[in-house]
Residue, then its C-alpha position, 0 to 999 in steps of 0.5 A: m780522270e780515269l780512262d777505260p783501258t779496254t777501248v784503246g789498249v793500255t792506259e796508265e799514268m807515267n808521271g814523268q817516267s822516261s819513255d826510253g825503251i818502250a819501243s822494244s816492249v811494243p809489238e811492231d804493229q802498235v804505237t805507244f802514245f804518252v798524252g798530257p802532262k801526266r803522260v797517260k799511256l795509250v796504245a794504238s794500231v799502226t794500221h788505223l793511224s794511217d787514216s791521219p796524214v799527220f800520224a802516217r807521216m810521223i810513223g812512216g816518215n823519217f822521224k824518231e816516232a817511226v823508229t821508236k813507235v812512241v808519240e809524245l802529245p803533251e799538249d793534248q787531253p788523254e780523254h780526247i786522244e782516246i776518243m780519237l783513237d777509238y774512232l780510228d780503231f772502229g773506223g767510225k762504225t757503231g762502236y765508236a759512235l756509242g763511245l762518243r755518245k757515252s762520253l758526251r752524254t753520261q757526264e755531268l756537263t754544264i752547257d759551257t763544258w759540253a760545248q767546250k768538249v765538242t769544240e775541242l774534239y772538233m779541233l783535234g780532228d783539224r789538228y790531225i787532219l781527220p775530216d771524217f772524225q770532225a763530221a762524226v763529232v758534229k753528227e753526234f752533236k746533232a744527235m743529242k737526245l732532245s730530252q737533254w737539251p732543255s736542261l742544257f738551255f735552262e742553265l744558259y738562261q738562268 
């Protein structure tokens, strides 16, 4: 899976490398995320992360993430976290919606994988207490072009 590094900041695989010392190379107003088992690196603005009470506590509380500005999310999917960070960066505006549409619509998805992806994004919003993100995922789900629905349902009834 290759992510677009222009949408969030920086994307690269760390493959087991230590994140020690990363904080010194990251500007004060940014946080570095290491996501998934391959530790894909994503960088996001502290300002935008405050929309999530979970991230706000992590980065602003008495946690190691507040000091190191490094957040480890080994259980999450890098692509999903990137979509969520895009949402936080764009504040749910047009750029985010276009990114989510592209992610949901341009891939060769079966009905099962498409439904799974929408569900996982919705659950991600629940995990990080982002009801507006969840609403945006549902809105994009409802906004799917009708021309794409027949192919998805054809597969269901085969």
